[in-house]
KEKEMI-338286 format. One record per atom (N, C-alpha, C): chain; residue number from 0; x, y, z; residue in one letter. Coordinates in Angstrom, 2 decimals. Example, Ala and Ser with C-alpha at 12.3 -4.5 7.8 and 13.67 -1.06 7.14 Angstrom:
<atoms>
<atom cadena="A" num="0" xx="13.19" yy="-5.69" zz="7.80" residuo="a"/>
<atom cadena="A" num="0" xx="12.30" yy="-4.50" zz="7.80" residuo="a"/>
<atom cadena="A" num="0" xx="13.20" yy="-3.30" zz="7.80" residuo="a"/>
<atom cadena="A" num="1" xx="12.85" yy="-2.25" zz="7.08" residuo="s"/>
<atom cadena="A" num="1" xx="13.67" yy="-1.06" zz="7.14" residuo="s"/>
<atom cadena="A" num="1" xx="12.90" yy="0.03" zz="7.87" residuo="s"/>
</atoms>
This chain:
<atoms>
<atom cadena="A" num="0" xx="-13.76" yy="5.69" zz="29.62" residuo="x"/>
<atom cadena="A" num="0" xx="-14.26" yy="6.49" zz="28.56" residuo="x"/>
<atom cadena="A" num="0" xx="-15.36" yy="5.78" zz="27.90" residuo="x"/>
<atom cadena="A" num="1" xx="-16.42" yy="6.49" zz="27.55" residuo="x"/>
<atom cadena="A" num="1" xx="-17.57" yy="5.91" zz="26.88" residuo="x"/>
<atom cadena="A" num="1" xx="-17.55" yy="6.32" zz="25.39" residuo="x"/>
<atom cadena="A" num="2" xx="-18.04" yy="5.48" zz="24.53" residuo="x"/>
<atom cadena="A" num="2" xx="-18.08" yy="5.81" zz="23.11" residuo="x"/>
<atom cadena="A" num="2" xx="-19.23" yy="6.76" zz="22.97" residuo="x"/>
<atom cadena="A" num="3" xx="-19.02" yy="7.91" zz="22.31" residuo="x"/>
<atom cadena="A" num="3" xx="-20.03" yy="8.98" zz="22.26" residuo="x"/>
<atom cadena="A" num="3" xx="-21.16" yy="8.74" zz="21.31" residuo="x"/>
<atom cadena="A" num="4" xx="-20.92" yy="8.27" zz="20.16" residuo="x"/>
<atom cadena="A" num="4" xx="-21.99" yy="7.98" zz="19.19" residuo="x"/>
<atom cadena="A" num="4" xx="-21.38" yy="7.19" zz="18.00" residuo="x"/>
<atom cadena="A" num="5" xx="-22.30" yy="6.84" zz="17.11" residuo="x"/>
<atom cadena="A" num="5" xx="-21.86" yy="6.11" zz="15.94" residuo="x"/>
<atom cadena="A" num="5" xx="-22.04" yy="6.93" zz="14.66" residuo="x"/>
<atom cadena="A" num="6" xx="-21.89" yy="8.26" zz="14.75" residuo="x"/>
<atom cadena="A" num="6" xx="-22.09" yy="9.10" zz="13.61" residuo="x"/>
<atom cadena="A" num="6" xx="-21.06" yy="8.81" zz="12.57" residuo="x"/>
<atom cadena="A" num="7" xx="-19.81" yy="8.60" zz="12.97" residuo="x"/>
<atom cadena="A" num="7" xx="-18.73" yy="8.43" zz="11.98" residuo="x"/>
<atom cadena="A" num="7" xx="-18.58" yy="6.95" zz="11.64" residuo="x"/>
<atom cadena="A" num="8" xx="-18.49" yy="6.65" zz="10.35" residuo="x"/>
<atom cadena="A" num="8" xx="-18.23" yy="5.33" zz="9.89" residuo="x"/>
<atom cadena="A" num="8" xx="-16.73" yy="5.23" zz="9.66" residuo="x"/>
<atom cadena="A" num="9" xx="-16.04" yy="4.39" zz="10.39" residuo="x"/>
<atom cadena="A" num="9" xx="-14.58" yy="4.30" zz="10.21" residuo="x"/>
<atom cadena="A" num="9" xx="-14.22" yy="3.68" zz="8.90" residuo="x"/>
<atom cadena="A" num="10" xx="-13.62" yy="4.48" zz="8.07" residuo="x"/>
<atom cadena="A" num="10" xx="-13.15" yy="4.07" zz="6.74" residuo="x"/>
<atom cadena="A" num="10" xx="-12.14" yy="5.13" zz="6.26" residuo="x"/>
<atom cadena="A" num="11" xx="-11.82" yy="5.05" zz="5.02" residuo="x"/>
<atom cadena="A" num="11" xx="-10.82" yy="5.98" zz="4.45" residuo="x"/>
<atom cadena="A" num="11" xx="-11.24" yy="7.48" zz="4.55" residuo="x"/>
<atom cadena="A" num="12" xx="-12.54" yy="7.75" zz="4.32" residuo="x"/>
<atom cadena="A" num="12" xx="-12.96" yy="9.13" zz="4.38" residuo="x"/>
<atom cadena="A" num="12" xx="-12.75" yy="9.67" zz="5.79" residuo="x"/>
<atom cadena="A" num="13" xx="-13.15" yy="8.92" zz="6.80" residuo="x"/>
<atom cadena="A" num="13" xx="-12.95" yy="9.39" zz="8.16" residuo="x"/>
<atom cadena="A" num="13" xx="-11.46" yy="9.64" zz="8.43" residuo="x"/>
<atom cadena="A" num="14" xx="-10.58" yy="8.72" zz="8.05" residuo="x"/>
<atom cadena="A" num="14" xx="-9.19" yy="8.94" zz="8.31" residuo="x"/>
<atom cadena="A" num="14" xx="-8.66" yy="10.14" zz="7.61" residuo="x"/>
<atom cadena="A" num="15" xx="-9.03" yy="10.39" zz="6.31" residuo="x"/>
<atom cadena="A" num="15" xx="-8.62" yy="11.57" zz="5.62" residuo="x"/>
<atom cadena="A" num="15" xx="-9.09" yy="12.85" zz="6.28" residuo="x"/>
<atom cadena="A" num="16" xx="-10.30" yy="12.83" zz="6.76" residuo="x"/>
<atom cadena="A" num="16" xx="-10.85" yy="14.01" zz="7.44" residuo="x"/>
<atom cadena="A" num="16" xx="-10.06" yy="14.30" zz="8.72" residuo="x"/>
<atom cadena="A" num="17" xx="-9.78" yy="13.24" zz="9.50" residuo="x"/>
<atom cadena="A" num="17" xx="-9.03" yy="13.40" zz="10.72" residuo="x"/>
<atom cadena="A" num="17" xx="-7.67" yy="13.94" zz="10.43" residuo="x"/>
<atom cadena="A" num="18" xx="-6.99" yy="13.36" zz="9.46" residuo="x"/>
<atom cadena="A" num="18" xx="-5.68" yy="13.78" zz="9.07" residuo="x"/>
<atom cadena="A" num="18" xx="-5.69" yy="15.28" zz="8.67" residuo="x"/>
<atom cadena="A" num="19" xx="-6.65" yy="15.64" zz="7.89" residuo="x"/>
<atom cadena="A" num="19" xx="-6.80" yy="17.04" zz="7.46" residuo="x"/>
<atom cadena="A" num="19" xx="-7.10" yy="17.98" zz="8.61" residuo="x"/>
<atom cadena="A" num="20" xx="-7.87" yy="17.51" zz="9.57" residuo="x"/>
<atom cadena="A" num="20" xx="-8.15" yy="18.34" zz="10.74" residuo="x"/>
<atom cadena="A" num="20" xx="-6.88" yy="18.58" zz="11.58" residuo="x"/>
<atom cadena="A" num="21" xx="-6.09" yy="17.56" zz="11.74" residuo="x"/>
<atom cadena="A" num="21" xx="-4.80" yy="17.76" zz="12.44" residuo="x"/>
<atom cadena="A" num="21" xx="-3.92" yy="18.72" zz="11.68" residuo="x"/>
<atom cadena="A" num="22" xx="-3.89" yy="18.60" zz="10.37" residuo="x"/>
<atom cadena="A" num="22" xx="-3.04" yy="19.49" zz="9.55" residuo="x"/>
<atom cadena="A" num="22" xx="-3.54" yy="20.96" zz="9.64" residuo="x"/>
<atom cadena="A" num="23" xx="-4.86" yy="21.13" zz="9.72" residuo="x"/>
<atom cadena="A" num="23" xx="-5.42" yy="22.52" zz="9.85" residuo="x"/>
<atom cadena="A" num="23" xx="-5.00" yy="23.13" zz="11.16" residuo="x"/>
<atom cadena="A" num="24" xx="-4.66" yy="22.30" zz="12.11" residuo="x"/>
<atom cadena="A" num="24" xx="-4.23" yy="22.80" zz="13.43" residuo="x"/>
<atom cadena="A" num="24" xx="-2.70" yy="22.99" zz="13.46" residuo="x"/>
<atom cadena="A" num="25" xx="-2.06" yy="22.67" zz="12.37" residuo="x"/>
<atom cadena="A" num="25" xx="-0.64" yy="22.82" zz="12.32" residuo="x"/>
<atom cadena="A" num="25" xx="0.20" yy="21.66" zz="12.83" residuo="x"/>
<atom cadena="A" num="26" xx="-0.48" yy="20.53" zz="12.92" residuo="x"/>
<atom cadena="A" num="26" xx="0.19" yy="19.31" zz="13.42" residuo="x"/>
<atom cadena="A" num="26" xx="-0.17" yy="18.17" zz="12.47" residuo="x"/>
<atom cadena="A" num="27" xx="0.13" yy="16.91" zz="12.84" residuo="x"/>
<atom cadena="A" num="27" xx="-0.21" yy="15.79" zz="12.01" residuo="x"/>
<atom cadena="A" num="27" xx="-0.80" yy="14.63" zz="12.87" residuo="x"/>
<atom cadena="A" num="28" xx="-1.42" yy="13.72" zz="12.17" residuo="x"/>
<atom cadena="A" num="28" xx="-1.93" yy="12.53" zz="12.81" residuo="x"/>
<atom cadena="A" num="28" xx="-0.81" yy="11.77" zz="13.49" residuo="x"/>
<atom cadena="A" num="29" xx="0.34" yy="11.67" zz="12.79" residuo="x"/>
<atom cadena="A" num="29" xx="1.50" yy="10.90" zz="13.29" residuo="x"/>
<atom cadena="A" num="29" xx="2.05" yy="11.63" zz="14.52" residuo="x"/>
<atom cadena="A" num="30" xx="2.11" yy="12.96" zz="14.53" residuo="x"/>
<atom cadena="A" num="30" xx="2.60" yy="13.70" zz="15.71" residuo="x"/>
<atom cadena="A" num="30" xx="1.71" yy="13.42" zz="16.91" residuo="x"/>
<atom cadena="A" num="31" xx="0.40" yy="13.37" zz="16.65" residuo="x"/>
<atom cadena="A" num="31" xx="-0.53" yy="13.10" zz="17.81" residuo="x"/>
<atom cadena="A" num="31" xx="-0.24" yy="11.69" zz="18.33" residuo="x"/>
<atom cadena="A" num="32" xx="-0.05" yy="10.78" zz="17.48" residuo="x"/>
<atom cadena="A" num="32" xx="0.31" yy="9.38" zz="17.89" residuo="x"/>
<atom cadena="A" num="32" xx="1.54" yy="9.33" zz="18.74" residuo="x"/>
<atom cadena="A" num="33" xx="2.64" yy="10.01" zz="18.30" residuo="x"/>
<atom cadena="A" num="33" xx="3.84" yy="10.05" zz="19.07" residuo="x"/>
<atom cadena="A" num="33" xx="3.64" yy="10.72" zz="20.41" residuo="x"/>
<atom cadena="A" num="34" xx="2.92" yy="11.82" zz="20.47" residuo="x"/>
<atom cadena="A" num="34" xx="2.73" yy="12.59" zz="21.70" residuo="x"/>
<atom cadena="A" num="34" xx="1.86" yy="11.83" zz="22.70" residuo="x"/>
<atom cadena="A" num="35" xx="1.03" yy="10.91" zz="22.18" residuo="x"/>
<atom cadena="A" num="35" xx="0.14" yy="10.16" zz="23.05" residuo="x"/>
<atom cadena="A" num="35" xx="0.52" yy="8.69" zz="23.22" residuo="x"/>
<atom cadena="A" num="36" xx="1.74" yy="8.36" zz="22.80" residuo="x"/>
<atom cadena="A" num="36" xx="2.36" yy="7.04" zz="22.90" residuo="x"/>
<atom cadena="A" num="36" xx="1.44" yy="5.95" zz="22.33" residuo="x"/>
<atom cadena="A" num="37" xx="0.89" yy="6.25" zz="21.14" residuo="x"/>
<atom cadena="A" num="37" xx="0.05" yy="5.30" zz="20.43" residuo="x"/>
<atom cadena="A" num="37" xx="0.76" yy="5.02" zz="19.09" residuo="x"/>
<atom cadena="A" num="38" xx="0.93" yy="3.72" zz="18.83" residuo="x"/>
<atom cadena="A" num="38" xx="1.56" yy="3.33" zz="17.57" residuo="x"/>
<atom cadena="A" num="38" xx="0.65" yy="3.81" zz="16.45" residuo="x"/>
<atom cadena="A" num="39" xx="1.29" yy="4.48" zz="15.38" residuo="x"/>
<atom cadena="A" num="39" xx="0.46" yy="5.03" zz="14.32" residuo="x"/>
<atom cadena="A" num="39" xx="-0.37" yy="3.98" zz="13.60" residuo="x"/>
<atom cadena="A" num="40" xx="0.13" yy="2.79" zz="13.48" residuo="x"/>
<atom cadena="A" num="40" xx="-0.67" yy="1.73" zz="12.77" residuo="x"/>
<atom cadena="A" num="40" xx="-1.88" yy="1.32" zz="13.60" residuo="x"/>
<atom cadena="A" num="41" xx="-1.72" yy="1.34" zz="14.96" residuo="x"/>
<atom cadena="A" num="41" xx="-2.83" yy="1.01" zz="15.83" residuo="x"/>
<atom cadena="A" num="41" xx="-3.92" yy="2.11" zz="15.67" residuo="x"/>
<atom cadena="A" num="42" xx="-3.45" yy="3.38" zz="15.66" residuo="x"/>
<atom cadena="A" num="42" xx="-4.41" yy="4.51" zz="15.50" residuo="x"/>
<atom cadena="A" num="42" xx="-5.07" yy="4.43" zz="14.12" residuo="x"/>
<atom cadena="A" num="43" xx="-4.31" yy="4.13" zz="13.13" residuo="x"/>
<atom cadena="A" num="43" xx="-4.85" yy="4.07" zz="11.74" residuo="x"/>
<atom cadena="A" num="43" xx="-5.89" yy="2.93" zz="11.67" residuo="x"/>
<atom cadena="A" num="44" xx="-5.56" yy="1.78" zz="12.30" residuo="x"/>
<atom cadena="A" num="44" xx="-6.53" yy="0.70" zz="12.31" residuo="x"/>
<atom cadena="A" num="44" xx="-7.88" yy="1.12" zz="12.97" residuo="x"/>
<atom cadena="A" num="45" xx="-7.79" yy="1.95" zz="13.99" residuo="x"/>
<atom cadena="A" num="45" xx="-8.96" yy="2.48" zz="14.64" residuo="x"/>
<atom cadena="A" num="45" xx="-9.79" yy="3.38" zz="13.71" residuo="x"/>
<atom cadena="A" num="46" xx="-9.12" yy="4.28" zz="13.00" residuo="x"/>
<atom cadena="A" num="46" xx="-9.81" yy="5.18" zz="12.16" residuo="x"/>
<atom cadena="A" num="46" xx="-10.38" yy="4.55" zz="10.93" residuo="x"/>
<atom cadena="A" num="47" xx="-9.71" yy="3.48" zz="10.48" residuo="x"/>
<atom cadena="A" num="47" xx="-10.23" yy="2.76" zz="9.31" residuo="x"/>
<atom cadena="A" num="47" xx="-11.25" yy="1.67" zz="9.70" residuo="x"/>
<atom cadena="A" num="48" xx="-11.43" yy="1.45" zz="10.98" residuo="x"/>
<atom cadena="A" num="48" xx="-12.38" yy="0.44" zz="11.43" residuo="x"/>
<atom cadena="A" num="48" xx="-11.89" yy="-0.99" zz="11.49" residuo="x"/>
<atom cadena="A" num="49" xx="-10.61" yy="-1.17" zz="11.31" residuo="x"/>
<atom cadena="A" num="49" xx="-10.01" yy="-2.49" zz="11.37" residuo="x"/>
<atom cadena="A" num="49" xx="-9.88" yy="-2.99" zz="12.81" residuo="x"/>
<atom cadena="A" num="50" xx="-9.93" yy="-2.01" zz="13.74" residuo="x"/>
<atom cadena="A" num="50" xx="-9.92" yy="-2.33" zz="15.15" residuo="x"/>
<atom cadena="A" num="50" xx="-11.26" yy="-1.84" zz="15.70" residuo="x"/>
<atom cadena="A" num="51" xx="-12.26" yy="-2.66" zz="15.60" residuo="x"/>
<atom cadena="A" num="51" xx="-13.65" yy="-2.21" zz="15.89" residuo="x"/>
<atom cadena="A" num="51" xx="-14.14" yy="-2.60" zz="17.24" residuo="x"/>
<atom cadena="A" num="52" xx="-13.35" yy="-3.18" zz="18.07" residuo="x"/>
<atom cadena="A" num="52" xx="-13.80" yy="-3.52" zz="19.38" residuo="x"/>
<atom cadena="A" num="52" xx="-13.91" yy="-2.30" zz="20.28" residuo="x"/>
<atom cadena="A" num="53" xx="-14.23" yy="-2.51" zz="21.51" residuo="x"/>
<atom cadena="A" num="53" xx="-14.39" yy="-1.39" zz="22.45" residuo="x"/>
<atom cadena="A" num="53" xx="-13.10" yy="-0.51" zz="22.52" residuo="x"/>
<atom cadena="A" num="54" xx="-11.95" yy="-1.15" zz="22.66" residuo="x"/>
<atom cadena="A" num="54" xx="-10.69" yy="-0.37" zz="22.67" residuo="x"/>
<atom cadena="A" num="54" xx="-10.47" yy="0.42" zz="21.40" residuo="x"/>
<atom cadena="A" num="55" xx="-10.74" yy="-0.18" zz="20.29" residuo="x"/>
<atom cadena="A" num="55" xx="-10.62" yy="0.53" zz="19.02" residuo="x"/>
<atom cadena="A" num="55" xx="-11.58" yy="1.72" zz="18.91" residuo="x"/>
<atom cadena="A" num="56" xx="-12.81" yy="1.51" zz="19.35" residuo="x"/>
<atom cadena="A" num="56" xx="-13.81" yy="2.63" zz="19.31" residuo="x"/>
<atom cadena="A" num="56" xx="-13.40" yy="3.73" zz="20.29" residuo="x"/>
<atom cadena="A" num="57" xx="-12.90" yy="3.35" zz="21.44" residuo="x"/>
<atom cadena="A" num="57" xx="-12.42" yy="4.34" zz="22.38" residuo="x"/>
<atom cadena="A" num="57" xx="-11.24" yy="5.15" zz="21.82" residuo="x"/>
<atom cadena="A" num="58" xx="-10.32" yy="4.48" zz="21.22" residuo="x"/>
<atom cadena="A" num="58" xx="-9.19" yy="5.19" zz="20.62" residuo="x"/>
<atom cadena="A" num="58" xx="-9.65" yy="6.11" zz="19.48" residuo="x"/>
<atom cadena="A" num="59" xx="-10.54" yy="5.61" zz="18.64" residuo="x"/>
<atom cadena="A" num="59" xx="-11.09" yy="6.43" zz="17.59" residuo="x"/>
<atom cadena="A" num="59" xx="-11.73" yy="7.69" zz="18.17" residuo="x"/>
<atom cadena="A" num="60" xx="-12.48" yy="7.58" zz="19.20" residuo="x"/>
<atom cadena="A" num="60" xx="-13.15" yy="8.74" zz="19.85" residuo="x"/>
<atom cadena="A" num="60" xx="-12.09" yy="9.69" zz="20.41" residuo="x"/>
<atom cadena="A" num="61" xx="-11.04" yy="9.21" zz="21.01" residuo="x"/>
<atom cadena="A" num="61" xx="-9.94" yy="10.03" zz="21.52" residuo="x"/>
<atom cadena="A" num="61" xx="-9.32" yy="10.82" zz="20.38" residuo="x"/>
<atom cadena="A" num="62" xx="-9.09" yy="10.15" zz="19.29" residuo="x"/>
<atom cadena="A" num="62" xx="-8.49" yy="10.76" zz="18.13" residuo="x"/>
<atom cadena="A" num="62" xx="-9.37" yy="11.84" zz="17.53" residuo="x"/>
<atom cadena="A" num="63" xx="-10.67" yy="11.59" zz="17.40" residuo="x"/>
<atom cadena="A" num="63" xx="-11.65" yy="12.54" zz="16.89" residuo="x"/>
<atom cadena="A" num="63" xx="-11.68" yy="13.78" zz="17.79" residuo="x"/>
<atom cadena="A" num="64" xx="-11.71" yy="13.52" zz="19.09" residuo="x"/>
<atom cadena="A" num="64" xx="-11.71" yy="14.65" zz="20.05" residuo="x"/>
<atom cadena="A" num="64" xx="-10.44" yy="15.50" zz="19.88" residuo="x"/>
<atom cadena="A" num="65" xx="-9.29" yy="14.82" zz="19.76" residuo="x"/>
<atom cadena="A" num="65" xx="-8.03" yy="15.57" zz="19.62" residuo="x"/>
<atom cadena="A" num="65" xx="-7.99" yy="16.35" zz="18.29" residuo="x"/>
<atom cadena="A" num="66" xx="-8.58" yy="15.81" zz="17.29" residuo="x"/>
<atom cadena="A" num="66" xx="-8.59" yy="16.48" zz="15.96" residuo="x"/>
<atom cadena="A" num="66" xx="-9.61" yy="17.61" zz="15.93" residuo="x"/>
<atom cadena="A" num="67" xx="-10.49" yy="17.66" zz="16.86" residuo="x"/>
<atom cadena="A" num="67" xx="-11.53" yy="18.69" zz="16.94" residuo="x"/>
<atom cadena="A" num="67" xx="-12.86" yy="18.09" zz="16.42" residuo="x"/>
<atom cadena="A" num="68" xx="-13.66" yy="17.63" zz="17.35" residuo="x"/>
<atom cadena="A" num="68" xx="-14.89" yy="16.93" zz="16.98" residuo="x"/>
<atom cadena="A" num="68" xx="-15.75" yy="17.74" zz="16.05" residuo="x"/>
<atom cadena="A" num="69" xx="-15.93" yy="19.06" zz="16.29" residuo="x"/>
<atom cadena="A" num="69" xx="-16.77" yy="19.82" zz="15.40" residuo="x"/>
<atom cadena="A" num="69" xx="-16.18" yy="19.99" zz="14.05" residuo="x"/>
<atom cadena="A" num="70" xx="-14.84" yy="20.15" zz="13.93" residuo="x"/>
<atom cadena="A" num="70" xx="-14.16" yy="20.23" zz="12.64" residuo="x"/>
<atom cadena="A" num="70" xx="-14.32" yy="18.92" zz="11.92" residuo="x"/>
<atom cadena="A" num="71" xx="-14.08" yy="17.83" zz="12.59" residuo="x"/>
<atom cadena="A" num="71" xx="-14.23" yy="16.51" zz="11.94" residuo="x"/>
<atom cadena="A" num="71" xx="-15.65" yy="16.28" zz="11.50" residuo="x"/>
<atom cadena="A" num="72" xx="-16.62" yy="16.61" zz="12.32" residuo="x"/>
<atom cadena="A" num="72" xx="-18.01" yy="16.42" zz="11.97" residuo="x"/>
<atom cadena="A" num="72" xx="-18.37" yy="17.25" zz="10.71" residuo="x"/>
<atom cadena="A" num="73" xx="-17.96" yy="18.51" zz="10.66" residuo="x"/>
<atom cadena="A" num="73" xx="-18.33" yy="19.35" zz="9.49" residuo="x"/>
<atom cadena="A" num="73" xx="-17.63" yy="18.80" zz="8.23" residuo="x"/>
<atom cadena="A" num="74" xx="-16.36" yy="18.48" zz="8.31" residuo="x"/>
<atom cadena="A" num="74" xx="-15.66" yy="18.00" zz="7.11" residuo="x"/>
<atom cadena="A" num="74" xx="-16.15" yy="16.62" zz="6.69" residuo="x"/>
<atom cadena="A" num="75" xx="-16.47" yy="15.74" zz="7.65" residuo="x"/>
<atom cadena="A" num="75" xx="-16.97" yy="14.40" zz="7.37" residuo="x"/>
<atom cadena="A" num="75" xx="-18.33" yy="14.49" zz="6.71" residuo="x"/>
<atom cadena="A" num="76" xx="-19.18" yy="15.36" zz="7.25" residuo="x"/>
<atom cadena="A" num="76" xx="-20.52" yy="15.51" zz="6.67" residuo="x"/>
<atom cadena="A" num="76" xx="-20.45" yy="16.01" zz="5.23" residuo="x"/>
<atom cadena="A" num="77" xx="-19.57" yy="17.03" zz="5.02" residuo="x"/>
<atom cadena="A" num="77" xx="-19.40" yy="17.57" zz="3.66" residuo="x"/>
<atom cadena="A" num="77" xx="-18.90" yy="16.48" zz="2.70" residuo="x"/>
<atom cadena="A" num="78" xx="-17.92" yy="15.70" zz="3.12" residuo="x"/>
<atom cadena="A" num="78" xx="-17.36" yy="14.61" zz="2.26" residuo="x"/>
<atom cadena="A" num="78" xx="-18.42" yy="13.61" zz="1.98" residuo="x"/>
<atom cadena="A" num="79" xx="-19.22" yy="13.19" zz="2.95" residuo="x"/>
<atom cadena="A" num="79" xx="-20.23" yy="12.17" zz="2.71" residuo="x"/>
<atom cadena="A" num="79" xx="-21.30" yy="12.69" zz="1.74" residuo="x"/>
<atom cadena="A" num="80" xx="-21.72" yy="13.95" zz="1.86" residuo="x"/>
<atom cadena="A" num="80" xx="-22.67" yy="14.55" zz="0.93" residuo="x"/>
<atom cadena="A" num="80" xx="-22.08" yy="14.56" zz="-0.47" residuo="x"/>
<atom cadena="A" num="81" xx="-20.81" yy="14.94" zz="-0.54" residuo="x"/>
<atom cadena="A" num="81" xx="-20.15" yy="14.94" zz="-1.88" residuo="x"/>
<atom cadena="A" num="81" xx="-20.12" yy="13.54" zz="-2.49" residuo="x"/>
<atom cadena="A" num="82" xx="-19.79" yy="12.53" zz="-1.66" residuo="x"/>
<atom cadena="A" num="82" xx="-19.75" yy="11.14" zz="-2.14" residuo="x"/>
<atom cadena="A" num="82" xx="-21.09" yy="10.68" zz="-2.61" residuo="x"/>
<atom cadena="A" num="83" xx="-22.14" yy="11.03" zz="-1.84" residuo="x"/>
<atom cadena="A" num="83" xx="-23.51" yy="10.61" zz="-2.17" residuo="x"/>
<atom cadena="A" num="83" xx="-23.94" yy="11.26" zz="-3.50" residuo="x"/>
<atom cadena="A" num="84" xx="-23.55" yy="12.53" zz="-3.66" residuo="x"/>
<atom cadena="A" num="84" xx="-23.92" yy="13.24" zz="-4.91" residuo="x"/>
<atom cadena="A" num="84" xx="-23.20" yy="12.64" zz="-6.05" residuo="x"/>
<atom cadena="A" num="85" xx="-21.90" yy="12.29" zz="-5.85" residuo="x"/>
<atom cadena="A" num="85" xx="-21.14" yy="11.66" zz="-6.96" residuo="x"/>
<atom cadena="A" num="85" xx="-21.76" yy="10.30" zz="-7.33" residuo="x"/>
<atom cadena="A" num="86" xx="-22.11" yy="9.57" zz="-6.31" residuo="x"/>
<atom cadena="A" num="86" xx="-22.72" yy="8.24" zz="-6.58" residuo="x"/>
<atom cadena="A" num="86" xx="-24.08" yy="8.41" zz="-7.29" residuo="x"/>
<atom cadena="A" num="87" xx="-24.87" yy="9.36" zz="-6.83" residuo="x"/>
<atom cadena="A" num="87" xx="-26.20" yy="9.60" zz="-7.43" residuo="x"/>
<atom cadena="A" num="87" xx="-26.02" yy="10.02" zz="-8.93" residuo="x"/>
<atom cadena="A" num="88" xx="-25.07" yy="10.88" zz="-9.25" residuo="x"/>
<atom cadena="A" num="88" xx="-24.91" yy="11.34" zz="-10.60" residuo="x"/>
<atom cadena="A" num="88" xx="-24.33" yy="10.23" zz="-11.51" residuo="x"/>
<atom cadena="A" num="89" xx="-23.68" yy="9.22" zz="-10.92" residuo="x"/>
<atom cadena="A" num="89" xx="-23.14" yy="8.19" zz="-11.75" residuo="x"/>
<atom cadena="A" num="89" xx="-24.11" yy="7.00" zz="-11.91" residuo="x"/>
<atom cadena="A" num="90" xx="-25.28" yy="7.11" zz="-11.28" residuo="x"/>
<atom cadena="A" num="90" xx="-26.24" yy="6.04" zz="-11.32" residuo="x"/>
<atom cadena="A" num="90" xx="-27.67" yy="6.65" zz="-11.66" residuo="x"/>
<atom cadena="A" num="91" xx="-28.03" yy="6.70" zz="-12.88" residuo="x"/>
<atom cadena="A" num="91" xx="-29.33" yy="7.32" zz="-13.28" residuo="x"/>
<atom cadena="A" num="91" xx="-30.52" yy="6.72" zz="-12.54" residuo="x"/>
<atom cadena="A" num="92" xx="-30.51" yy="5.45" zz="-12.24" residuo="x"/>
<atom cadena="A" num="92" xx="-31.64" yy="4.83" zz="-11.52" residuo="x"/>
<atom cadena="A" num="92" xx="-31.87" yy="5.47" zz="-10.16" residuo="x"/>
<atom cadena="A" num="93" xx="-30.81" yy="5.91" zz="-9.52" residuo="x"/>
<atom cadena="A" num="93" xx="-30.91" yy="6.57" zz="-8.21" residuo="x"/>
<atom cadena="A" num="93" xx="-31.55" yy="7.92" zz="-8.31" residuo="x"/>
<atom cadena="A" num="94" xx="-31.28" yy="8.61" zz="-9.42" residuo="x"/>
<atom cadena="A" num="94" xx="-31.87" yy="9.94" zz="-9.63" residuo="x"/>
<atom cadena="A" num="94" xx="-33.38" yy="9.87" zz="-9.77" residuo="x"/>
<atom cadena="A" num="95" xx="-33.88" yy="8.82" zz="-10.40" residuo="x"/>
<atom cadena="A" num="95" xx="-35.29" yy="8.69" zz="-10.61" residuo="x"/>
<atom cadena="A" num="95" xx="-35.97" yy="8.06" zz="-9.37" residuo="x"/>
<atom cadena="A" num="96" xx="-35.19" yy="7.62" zz="-8.44" residuo="x"/>
<atom cadena="A" num="96" xx="-35.80" yy="6.99" zz="-7.24" residuo="x"/>
<atom cadena="A" num="96" xx="-36.04" yy="5.51" zz="-7.40" residuo="x"/>
<atom cadena="A" num="97" xx="-35.65" yy="4.93" zz="-8.51" residuo="x"/>
<atom cadena="A" num="97" xx="-35.88" yy="3.49" zz="-8.72" residuo="x"/>
<atom cadena="A" num="97" xx="-34.93" yy="2.67" zz="-7.91" residuo="x"/>
<atom cadena="A" num="98" xx="-35.35" yy="1.58" zz="-7.38" residuo="x"/>
<atom cadena="A" num="98" xx="-34.49" yy="0.66" zz="-6.65" residuo="x"/>
<atom cadena="A" num="98" xx="-33.61" yy="-0.06" zz="-7.57" residuo="x"/>
<atom cadena="A" num="99" xx="-32.36" yy="-0.27" zz="-7.08" residuo="x"/>
<atom cadena="A" num="99" xx="-31.38" yy="-0.97" zz="-7.95" residuo="x"/>
<atom cadena="A" num="99" xx="-31.57" yy="-2.42" zz="-7.84" residuo="x"/>
</atoms>
């Protein structure tokens, strides 16, 4: 398996989006782990980026595919835009374009 891209930054937001994607399909992240014989903490480490080697990246890509790559991409993009907006509104210097 090859790693498809680096669009997703493994952290809490990615994990939450993946979890939500599984739930929207009527299942859970933990159920996917059980069905695929992957320990849930290993999978969580991959989605949070704590397992960032080739095997961790490959597992993360498998999980994203299983959760629905298009769904994950749409939700992840929306969350990142929301976070950027929240950050921008809490930092007036960013609104004016001034460097911090």
